[in-house]
C-alpha positions as a Markdown table, in Angstrom:
| # | Residue | x | y | z |
|---|---|---|---|---|
| 1 | Met | 0.0 | 0.0 | 0.0 |
| 2 | Arg | 1.5 | 3.2 | -1.0 |
| 3 | His | 1.2 | 6.3 | 1.2 |
| 4 | Ala | 1.1 | 9.7 | -0.4 |
| 5 | Met | 4.1 | 12.0 | 0.6 |
| 6 | Arg | 2.9 | 15.2 | 2.1 |
| 7 | Lys | 4.6 | 18.4 | 0.8 |
| 8 | Ala | 6.2 | 20.6 | 3.5 |
| 9 | Thr | 4.5 | 23.9 | 3.9 |
| 10 | Pro | 6.4 | 27.2 | 4.9 |
| 11 | Leu | 4.8 | 27.0 | 8.3 |
| 12 | Met | 6.2 | 23.5 | 8.8 |
| 13 | Val | 9.7 | 24.6 | 7.8 |
| 14 | Ala | 9.6 | 27.6 | 10.2 |
| 15 | Leu | 8.5 | 25.3 | 13.1 |
| 16 | Ala | 11.4 | 22.9 | 12.3 |
| 17 | Val | 14.0 | 25.7 | 12.5 |
| 18 | Val | 12.6 | 27.0 | 15.8 |
| 19 | Leu | 12.7 | 23.5 | 17.3 |
| 20 | Thr | 16.3 | 22.9 | 16.1 |
| 21 | Ile | 17.5 | 26.2 | 17.6 |
| 22 | Ala | 15.7 | 25.4 | 20.9 |
| 23 | Leu | 17.2 | 21.9 | 21.0 |
| 24 | Ala | 20.7 | 23.3 | 20.4 |
| 25 | Ser | 20.3 | 25.9 | 23.2 |
| 26 | Val | 19.1 | 23.2 | 25.7 |
| 27 | Met | 22.1 | 21.0 | 24.8 |
| 28 | Ser | 24.6 | 23.9 | 25.2 |
| 29 | Val | 23.2 | 24.7 | 28.6 |
| 30 | Ala | 23.3 | 21.1 | 29.7 |
| 31 | Leu | 27.0 | 20.8 | 28.6 |
| 32 | Asp | 27.9 | 24.1 | 30.4 |
| 33 | Val | 26.3 | 22.8 | 33.6 |
| 34 | Ala | 28.2 | 19.6 | 33.2 |
| 35 | Gly | 31.5 | 21.5 | 32.8 |
| 36 | Ile | 32.0 | 20.2 | 29.3 |
| 37 | Asp | 33.7 | 22.4 | 26.7 |
| 38 | Trp | 31.4 | 22.3 | 23.6 |
| 39 | Ala | 34.3 | 22.4 | 21.1 |
| 40 | Ser | 36.1 | 19.6 | 22.9 |
| 41 | Ala | 32.9 | 17.6 | 23.1 |
| 42 | Gln | 32.5 | 17.9 | 19.4 |
| 43 | Asp | 36.2 | 16.9 | 18.9 |
| 44 | Gly | 36.6 | 13.3 | 20.1 |
| 45 | Gly | 34.4 | 13.6 | 23.0 |
| 46 | Gln | 37.1 | 14.7 | 25.5 |
| 47 | Thr | 36.2 | 17.1 | 28.3 |
| 48 | Arg | 38.3 | 19.9 | 29.8 |
| 49 | Ser | 37.9 | 21.4 | 33.3 |
| 50 | Glu | 39.1 | 24.8 | 34.5 |
| 51 | Leu | 42.7 | 24.4 | 35.7 |
| 52 | Asp | 44.5 | 26.1 | 38.6 |
| 53 | Ile | 47.2 | 28.6 | 37.8 |
| 54 | Leu | 50.8 | 27.7 | 38.8 |
| 55 | Pro | 51.7 | 28.7 | 42.3 |
| 56 | Ala | 53.8 | 31.8 | 43.1 |
| 57 | Ala | 56.5 | 32.3 | 45.8 |
| 58 | Ala | 55.9 | 34.3 | 48.9 |
| 59 | Ser | 56.0 | 38.0 | 48.5 |
| 60 | Tyr | 59.6 | 39.2 | 47.7 |
| 61 | Val | 61.4 | 41.2 | 50.4 |
| 62 | Pro | 63.7 | 43.7 | 48.6 |
| 63 | Ala | 67.1 | 44.4 | 49.9 |
| 64 | Glu | 67.9 | 47.9 | 51.3 |
| 65 | Ser | 70.2 | 48.6 | 48.4 |
| 66 | Glu | 67.3 | 47.9 | 46.0 |
| 67 | Leu | 64.9 | 50.2 | 48.0 |
| 68 | Gln | 67.6 | 52.9 | 47.9 |
| 69 | Leu | 67.9 | 52.6 | 44.2 |
| 70 | Ala | 64.1 | 52.7 | 43.7 |
| 71 | Arg | 63.8 | 55.8 | 46.0 |
| 72 | Ala | 66.6 | 57.5 | 44.1 |
| 73 | Tyr | 64.9 | 56.8 | 40.8 |
| 74 | Asp | 61.5 | 58.1 | 42.1 |
| 75 | Glu | 63.1 | 61.3 | 43.3 |
| 76 | Val | 64.8 | 62.3 | 40.0 |
| 77 | Ile | 62.6 | 60.8 | 37.3 |
| 78 | Gly | 60.5 | 64.0 | 37.2 |
| 79 | Ser | 63.5 | 65.9 | 35.9 |
| 80 | Val | 64.2 | 63.6 | 33.0 |
| 81 | Val | 62.6 | 64.1 | 29.6 |
| 82 | Asn | 62.3 | 62.4 | 26.2 |
| 83 | Ile | 63.2 | 64.7 | 23.2 |
| 84 | Ser | 61.7 | 64.0 | 19.8 |
| 85 | Val | 62.9 | 66.0 | 16.8 |
| 86 | Ala | 62.0 | 66.3 | 13.1 |
| 87 | Thr | 64.6 | 67.3 | 10.5 |
| 88 | Arg | 64.6 | 67.5 | 6.8 |
| 89 | Leu | 66.1 | 64.0 | 6.7 |
| 90 | Gly | 63.6 | 62.4 | 9.1 |
| 91 | Gly | 63.2 | 62.2 | 12.8 |
| 92 | Gly | 65.1 | 61.2 | 15.9 |
| 93 | Thr | 64.8 | 60.8 | 19.6 |
| 94 | Gly | 67.0 | 61.4 | 22.7 |
| 95 | Ser | 66.9 | 62.4 | 26.3 |
| 96 | Gly | 67.5 | 65.5 | 28.4 |
| 97 | Phe | 66.9 | 66.9 | 31.9 |
| 98 | Val | 65.5 | 70.1 | 33.4 |
| 99 | Ile | 68.0 | 72.5 | 35.0 |
| 100 | Asp | 65.9 | 75.4 | 36.2 |
| 101 | Asn | 62.4 | 76.7 | 36.7 |
| 102 | Glu | 62.5 | 78.8 | 33.6 |
| 103 | Gly | 62.1 | 75.7 | 31.4 |
| 104 | His | 65.7 | 75.2 | 30.3 |
| 105 | Ile | 66.7 | 71.6 | 29.4 |
| 106 | Val | 70.2 | 70.3 | 28.7 |
| 107 | Thr | 70.8 | 67.6 | 26.1 |
| 108 | Asn | 73.4 | 66.6 | 23.5 |
| 109 | Asn | 74.0 | 68.8 | 20.5 |
| 110 | His | 73.7 | 65.7 | 18.2 |
| 111 | Val | 70.2 | 65.1 | 19.6 |
| 112 | Val | 68.8 | 68.4 | 18.4 |
| 113 | Glu | 71.2 | 69.2 | 15.5 |
| 114 | Asn | 69.4 | 70.5 | 12.4 |
| 115 | Ala | 66.0 | 70.1 | 14.1 |
| 116 | Met | 63.0 | 71.9 | 12.6 |
| 117 | Thr | 60.6 | 70.8 | 15.3 |
| 118 | Ile | 61.4 | 69.8 | 18.9 |
| 119 | Gln | 58.9 | 68.1 | 21.2 |
| 120 | Val | 59.5 | 67.2 | 24.9 |
| 121 | Ala | 57.7 | 64.4 | 26.8 |
| 122 | Phe | 57.7 | 64.3 | 30.6 |
| 123 | Val | 57.3 | 61.2 | 32.7 |
| 124 | Asp | 53.7 | 62.1 | 33.5 |
| 125 | Gly | 52.8 | 62.0 | 29.8 |
| 126 | Thr | 52.8 | 65.8 | 29.2 |
| 127 | Leu | 53.9 | 66.8 | 25.7 |
| 128 | Val | 55.1 | 70.3 | 25.0 |
| 129 | Asp | 57.0 | 72.0 | 22.1 |
| 130 | Ala | 60.5 | 73.3 | 22.8 |
| 131 | Glu | 62.7 | 75.9 | 21.1 |
| 132 | Leu | 66.5 | 75.7 | 20.6 |
| 133 | Ile | 68.4 | 78.2 | 22.8 |
| 134 | Gly | 72.0 | 77.4 | 22.3 |
| 135 | Thr | 74.5 | 74.7 | 21.1 |
| 136 | Asp | 78.1 | 73.8 | 21.5 |
| 137 | Pro | 78.9 | 71.1 | 18.9 |
| 138 | Gln | 82.5 | 70.7 | 20.0 |
| 139 | Ala | 81.4 | 69.8 | 23.6 |
| 140 | Asp | 78.3 | 68.0 | 22.3 |
| 141 | Leu | 76.0 | 70.1 | 24.5 |
| 142 | Ala | 72.8 | 72.0 | 23.7 |
| 143 | Val | 70.1 | 73.8 | 25.6 |
| 144 | Ile | 66.4 | 73.8 | 24.7 |
| 145 | Lys | 63.5 | 75.6 | 26.4 |
| 146 | Val | 59.9 | 74.8 | 27.1 |
| 147 | Asp | 57.1 | 77.1 | 28.3 |
| 148 | Pro | 57.2 | 76.7 | 32.2 |
| 149 | Ser | 53.5 | 77.6 | 32.4 |
| 150 | Gln | 52.6 | 74.4 | 30.5 |
| 151 | Val | 54.2 | 71.8 | 32.8 |
| 152 | Ala | 55.4 | 71.3 | 36.4 |
| 153 | Leu | 59.2 | 71.5 | 36.4 |
| 154 | Gln | 61.6 | 69.6 | 38.6 |
| 155 | Pro | 65.2 | 70.9 | 38.2 |
| 156 | Val | 68.1 | 68.7 | 38.9 |
| 157 | Thr | 71.0 | 69.4 | 41.2 |
| 158 | Phe | 74.6 | 69.0 | 40.0 |
| 159 | Ala | 77.5 | 67.2 | 41.6 |
| 160 | Asn | 81.0 | 68.5 | 41.6 |
| 161 | Ser | 82.5 | 66.1 | 39.0 |
| 162 | Arg | 86.0 | 66.6 | 40.4 |
| 163 | Glu | 84.8 | 64.5 | 43.4 |
| 164 | Val | 83.7 | 61.6 | 41.3 |
| 165 | Phe | 85.9 | 58.5 | 41.8 |
| 166 | Val | 86.5 | 55.2 | 40.0 |
| 167 | Gly | 84.2 | 52.5 | 41.6 |
| 168 | Gln | 81.5 | 55.0 | 42.4 |
| 169 | Ser | 78.0 | 53.7 | 41.8 |
| 170 | Val | 76.0 | 55.6 | 39.2 |
| 171 | Met | 72.7 | 55.3 | 37.4 |
| 172 | Ala | 71.7 | 56.4 | 33.9 |
| 173 | Ile | 68.2 | 57.4 | 33.1 |
| 174 | Gly | 66.9 | 58.0 | 29.6 |
| 175 | Ser | 64.3 | 57.2 | 26.9 |
| 176 | Pro | 65.9 | 54.8 | 24.4 |
| 177 | Phe | 62.5 | 53.7 | 23.0 |
| 178 | Gly | 60.8 | 57.0 | 22.4 |
| 179 | Ser | 58.0 | 58.9 | 24.1 |
| 180 | Glu | 55.5 | 56.1 | 23.7 |
| 181 | Gln | 57.3 | 53.9 | 26.3 |
| 182 | Ala | 58.5 | 54.3 | 29.8 |
| 183 | Phe | 61.9 | 55.7 | 30.8 |
| 184 | Thr | 64.7 | 53.3 | 31.4 |
| 185 | Leu | 67.0 | 52.9 | 34.4 |
| 186 | Thr | 70.4 | 51.3 | 34.1 |
| 187 | Thr | 73.1 | 51.1 | 36.8 |
| 188 | Gly | 76.8 | 50.6 | 37.0 |
| 189 | Ile | 80.0 | 52.2 | 38.3 |
| 190 | Val | 82.4 | 54.8 | 37.2 |
| 191 | Ser | 85.0 | 52.7 | 35.5 |
| 192 | Gly | 87.4 | 55.5 | 34.4 |
| 193 | Leu | 88.1 | 59.2 | 34.6 |
| 194 | Asp | 89.7 | 61.8 | 32.4 |
| 195 | Arg | 89.0 | 59.9 | 29.2 |
| 196 | Ser | 89.3 | 61.8 | 25.9 |
| 197 | Leu | 87.5 | 61.4 | 22.6 |
| 198 | Gln | 87.7 | 63.3 | 19.4 |
| 199 | Asn | 84.7 | 65.3 | 18.2 |
| 200 | Glu | 83.7 | 65.6 | 14.6 |
| 201 | Ala | 86.0 | 68.6 | 14.2 |
| 202 | Arg | 88.9 | 66.4 | 15.5 |
| 203 | Tyr | 89.3 | 68.4 | 18.7 |
| 204 | Ser | 89.6 | 66.6 | 21.9 |
| 205 | Met | 86.6 | 66.3 | 24.4 |
| 206 | Pro | 88.6 | 66.0 | 27.7 |
| 207 | Glu | 87.7 | 64.8 | 31.2 |
| 208 | Leu | 85.0 | 62.4 | 30.1 |
| 209 | Ile | 83.6 | 60.0 | 32.7 |
| 210 | Gln | 83.7 | 56.3 | 31.6 |
| 211 | Thr | 80.9 | 54.1 | 32.9 |
| 212 | Asp | 79.8 | 50.5 | 32.5 |
| 213 | Ala | 76.1 | 51.5 | 33.0 |
| 214 | Ala | 74.4 | 50.6 | 29.7 |
| 215 | Ile | 73.8 | 53.7 | 27.6 |
| 216 | Asn | 71.7 | 53.1 | 24.5 |
| 217 | Pro | 71.4 | 55.5 | 21.6 |
| 218 | Gly | 68.1 | 57.0 | 22.8 |
| 219 | Asn | 69.8 | 57.7 | 26.2 |
| 220 | Ser | 72.0 | 60.4 | 24.5 |
| 221 | Gly | 71.6 | 63.7 | 26.4 |
| 222 | Gly | 70.2 | 62.0 | 29.5 |
| 223 | Pro | 71.7 | 62.4 | 32.9 |
| 224 | Leu | 74.2 | 60.2 | 34.7 |
| 225 | Phe | 73.3 | 60.4 | 38.4 |
| 226 | Asp | 75.1 | 59.5 | 41.6 |
| 227 | Met | 73.1 | 57.5 | 44.1 |
| 228 | Ala | 72.1 | 60.7 | 45.9 |
| 229 | Gly | 70.3 | 61.9 | 42.8 |
| 230 | Asn | 72.9 | 64.5 | 41.7 |
| 231 | Val | 73.9 | 64.8 | 38.1 |
| 232 | Val | 77.6 | 63.9 | 37.6 |
| 233 | Gly | 77.5 | 63.9 | 33.8 |
| 234 | Val | 75.6 | 64.0 | 30.5 |
| 235 | Asn | 75.6 | 60.7 | 28.6 |
| 236 | Thr | 77.1 | 61.3 | 25.2 |
| 237 | Ala | 78.8 | 58.3 | 23.5 |
| 238 | Ile | 79.4 | 54.6 | 23.5 |
| 239 | Leu | 82.1 | 52.3 | 22.2 |
| 240 | Ser | 80.4 | 49.1 | 21.2 |
| 241 | Gln | 80.8 | 46.3 | 18.6 |
| 242 | Ser | 77.0 | 46.0 | 18.3 |
| 243 | Gly | 76.0 | 49.7 | 18.4 |
| 244 | Thr | 74.0 | 49.2 | 21.5 |
| 245 | Gly | 74.8 | 50.0 | 25.2 |
| 246 | Ser | 76.7 | 46.7 | 25.8 |
| 247 | Gly | 80.1 | 48.4 | 25.4 |
| 248 | Val | 81.8 | 51.3 | 27.2 |
| 249 | Gly | 79.8 | 54.5 | 27.9 |
| 250 | Phe | 81.0 | 58.1 | 28.3 |
| 251 | Ala | 79.5 | 61.1 | 29.9 |
| 252 | Ile | 80.4 | 64.8 | 29.8 |
| 253 | Pro | 81.4 | 65.8 | 33.3 |
| 254 | Ser | 79.0 | 68.0 | 35.3 |
| 255 | Asn | 81.6 | 70.7 | 35.8 |
| 256 | Thr | 81.9 | 71.1 | 32.0 |
| 257 | Val | 78.1 | 71.4 | 31.8 |
| 258 | Arg | 78.0 | 73.9 | 34.6 |
| 259 | Arg | 80.7 | 76.0 | 32.9 |
| 260 | Ile | 79.3 | 76.0 | 29.3 |
| 261 | Val | 75.5 | 76.0 | 29.8 |
| 262 | Pro | 75.3 | 79.6 | 31.2 |
| 263 | Tyr | 77.0 | 80.8 | 27.9 |
| 264 | Leu | 74.5 | 78.8 | 25.8 |
| 265 | Ile | 71.6 | 80.4 | 27.6 |
| 266 | Glu | 73.0 | 83.9 | 27.5 |
| 267 | Phe | 74.7 | 84.0 | 24.1 |
| 268 | Gly | 73.5 | 80.8 | 22.2 |
| 269 | Ser | 77.1 | 79.5 | 21.8 |
| 270 | Tyr | 80.4 | 78.9 | 23.6 |
| 271 | Glu | 83.9 | 79.7 | 22.4 |
| 272 | His | 86.7 | 77.3 | 23.3 |
| 273 | Ser | 90.2 | 78.6 | 23.8 |
| 274 | Trp | 92.6 | 77.8 | 21.0 |
| 275 | Leu | 96.4 | 77.5 | 21.2 |
| 276 | Gly | 96.9 | 76.1 | 17.7 |
| 277 | Ile | 99.3 | 73.2 | 18.1 |
| 278 | Ser | 99.3 | 69.4 | 17.6 |
| 279 | Gly | 101.3 | 67.7 | 20.3 |
| 280 | Met | 102.1 | 64.5 | 22.1 |
| 281 | Thr | 103.2 | 63.4 | 25.5 |
| 282 | Val | 107.0 | 63.1 | 25.6 |
| 283 | Gln | 108.0 | 59.4 | 25.0 |
| 284 | Pro | 111.2 | 57.6 | 26.2 |
| 285 | Ala | 112.6 | 57.4 | 22.7 |
| 286 | Gln | 112.3 | 61.2 | 22.4 |
| 287 | Arg | 114.1 | 61.8 | 25.7 |
| 288 | Glu | 116.9 | 59.6 | 24.6 |
| 289 | Ala | 117.2 | 61.2 | 21.1 |
| 290 | Met | 117.2 | 64.7 | 22.7 |
| 291 | Asn | 119.5 | 63.8 | 25.6 |
| 292 | Leu | 116.9 | 64.5 | 28.2 |
| 293 | Asp | 116.7 | 63.1 | 31.7 |
| 294 | Ser | 114.7 | 59.8 | 32.0 |
| 295 | Ala | 112.2 | 61.6 | 34.4 |
| 296 | Phe | 111.7 | 64.6 | 32.0 |
| 297 | Lys | 107.9 | 65.1 | 31.3 |
| 298 | Gly | 106.0 | 67.5 | 29.1 |
| 299 | Val | 104.2 | 67.9 | 25.8 |
| 300 | Met | 106.2 | 68.0 | 22.6 |
| 301 | Val | 104.9 | 70.4 | 20.0 |
| 302 | Thr | 104.8 | 68.4 | 16.7 |
| 303 | Leu | 103.0 | 70.9 | 14.5 |
| 304 | Val | 102.1 | 74.6 | 14.8 |
| 305 | Ser | 99.0 | 75.7 | 12.9 |
| 306 | Pro | 99.4 | 78.6 | 10.4 |
| 307 | Asn | 98.1 | 82.0 | 11.6 |
| 308 | Ser | 97.5 | 80.5 | 15.1 |
| 309 | Pro | 98.2 | 82.0 | 18.5 |
| 310 | Ala | 101.0 | 79.5 | 18.9 |
| 311 | Glu | 102.6 | 80.7 | 15.6 |
| 312 | Arg | 102.3 | 84.3 | 16.7 |
| 313 | Gly | 103.8 | 83.4 | 20.1 |
| 314 | Gly | 106.8 | 81.8 | 18.4 |
| 315 | Leu | 106.3 | 78.2 | 19.3 |
| 316 | Arg | 108.2 | 75.7 | 17.2 |
| 317 | Gly | 107.2 | 72.2 | 16.0 |
| 318 | Thr | 109.4 | 69.2 | 15.3 |
| 319 | Asp | 111.9 | 69.3 | 12.5 |
| 320 | Arg | 112.7 | 65.6 | 12.0 |
| 321 | Ala | 111.8 | 62.1 | 13.0 |
| 322 | Ile | 113.7 | 59.1 | 14.3 |
| 323 | Asn | 113.1 | 55.4 | 13.7 |
| 324 | Thr | 111.9 | 53.2 | 16.6 |
| 325 | Pro | 110.7 | 49.6 | 16.8 |
| 326 | Leu | 107.1 | 51.0 | 16.8 |
| 327 | Gly | 107.7 | 53.3 | 13.8 |
| 328 | Gln | 108.9 | 56.9 | 13.3 |
| 329 | Ile | 108.5 | 59.4 | 16.1 |
| 330 | Pro | 109.1 | 63.2 | 15.8 |
| 331 | Val | 111.8 | 65.0 | 17.8 |
| 332 | Asn | 113.3 | 68.4 | 18.4 |
| 333 | Gly | 110.1 | 70.3 | 18.9 |
| 334 | Asp | 109.4 | 72.7 | 21.7 |
| 335 | Ile | 108.4 | 70.9 | 24.9 |
| 336 | Ile | 105.8 | 72.6 | 27.1 |
| 337 | Thr | 106.5 | 71.7 | 30.7 |
| 338 | Ala | 104.1 | 74.2 | 32.4 |
| 339 | Ile | 101.4 | 76.7 | 31.8 |
| 340 | Asp | 100.9 | 79.7 | 34.1 |
| 341 | Gly | 103.1 | 77.8 | 36.6 |
| 342 | Gln | 101.0 | 74.6 | 36.5 |
| 343 | Pro | 103.1 | 71.6 | 35.6 |
| 344 | Ile | 102.2 | 69.8 | 32.3 |
| 345 | Glu | 103.1 | 66.1 | 32.3 |
| 346 | Asp | 101.0 | 65.0 | 29.3 |
| 347 | Met | 98.7 | 66.2 | 26.5 |
| 348 | Asn | 95.6 | 65.7 | 28.6 |
| 349 | Asp | 97.0 | 68.1 | 31.3 |
| 350 | Leu | 97.4 | 70.8 | 28.7 |
| 351 | Ile | 94.0 | 70.3 | 27.1 |
| 352 | Met | 92.3 | 70.3 | 30.5 |
| 353 | Tyr | 94.0 | 73.6 | 31.6 |
| 354 | Leu | 93.0 | 75.3 | 28.4 |
| 355 | Glu | 89.4 | 74.1 | 28.7 |
| 356 | Asp | 88.8 | 74.6 | 32.4 |
| 357 | Gly | 91.0 | 77.6 | 33.1 |
| 358 | Thr | 91.0 | 79.9 | 30.1 |
| 359 | Leu | 88.9 | 81.8 | 27.6 |
| 360 | Pro | 89.7 | 83.2 | 24.2 |
| 361 | Gly | 91.6 | 86.4 | 24.6 |
| 362 | Asp | 93.5 | 85.3 | 27.7 |
| 363 | Thr | 97.2 | 85.4 | 27.7 |
| 364 | Val | 99.0 | 82.4 | 29.1 |
| 365 | Ser | 102.7 | 81.9 | 30.0 |
| 366 | Leu | 104.2 | 78.7 | 28.6 |
| 367 | Ser | 107.3 | 77.2 | 30.1 |
| 368 | Val | 109.1 | 75.7 | 27.1 |
| 369 | Trp | 112.2 | 73.6 | 26.8 |
| 370 | Arg | 114.1 | 74.5 | 23.6 |
| 371 | Asp | 117.7 | 73.8 | 22.5 |
| 372 | Gly | 118.7 | 72.6 | 26.0 |
| 373 | Gln | 117.3 | 75.7 | 27.8 |
| 374 | Gln | 114.1 | 76.5 | 29.6 |
| 375 | Arg | 112.3 | 79.7 | 28.5 |
| 376 | Glu | 109.0 | 81.5 | 29.0 |
| 377 | Val | 106.7 | 82.1 | 26.0 |
| 378 | Gln | 103.7 | 84.4 | 26.2 |
| 379 | Val | 100.7 | 83.5 | 24.0 |
| 380 | Gln | 97.4 | 85.2 | 23.7 |
| 381 | Leu | 94.8 | 82.5 | 23.1 |
| 382 | Gly | 92.3 | 82.7 | 20.3 |
| 383 | Ala | 88.8 | 81.1 | 19.7 |
| 384 | Arg | 88.9 | 77.6 | 18.4 |
| 385 | Pro | 87.9 | 77.4 | 14.7 |
| 386 | Ser | 84.7 | 75.5 | 14.1 |
């Protein structure tokens, strides 16, 4: 007996859909109540229960030295800023720090060099524009200024960098990852003093502080603090095989900053004293060739620059060279043994005296050994060519 097949009507289809949805909802609720993951139940029938997280240790008790570091960081972080710049060639970032309540901020010259726009970010997230006030490319220092009415300012205090010692603990704070991320703290020690590097004009930057605290490119212009929160230097350069802060870092000493920055604020630039010689610390082979005592010390003038204060003062450079196991070495130049009565034992002594104790236009008295005799030479210093 054949039964006739009844054709489904639209009403019947709608009822079937409703019943299917209801049944699925009931099954889902039932599985949830049973603690069964629906996807897992559909995949092999395995069930999963909510698992406990892995246990943690008891609360950490920090050492007093850690608490001291954290307190020091909290006390000074309000003084440190991120600096973002736009130039015709693109953009860059660096660090800096507030030095007064007028809105002046110290940084490196290479951070703001050729900047068309300068923006400063503070630790609380405040962003303000800044103007360039003054630069000293040869010392790699610059001063920018923000409107003090737009932000709460927390000036730093400076240490006397002559009191810094090898082994002293220091901390570097800066913004290597830009204004979008938090500031970075690294720590280390002072690993050397009176280091010297050549700037782009090939003049020496003397008295640099060497540190093993990691200094990354974005930390340039940021402060190097002692553990009391005083600025001992301005982070400026690294020597590294990788180009990151894993190598040796250098900071411009605070006394150099304290001397130069007032001129940058007042005049927009700083003039360094210029003698106009190339020289070298007297070596044993030179003493022997010139029949000098083995304890004789000083700076031999190897070259006198044309039209320089040294040339006008009558200083003489070397006139010949001798062969040594390490190559040729110049001899028979004037040997500077003192300046204004201060003994000069090596080239760094001479550079430091000219930097720290003189200005262009000053006249200095040089004690010079020439042709077996000691004589005094008066030289009026000039301004170092850029």
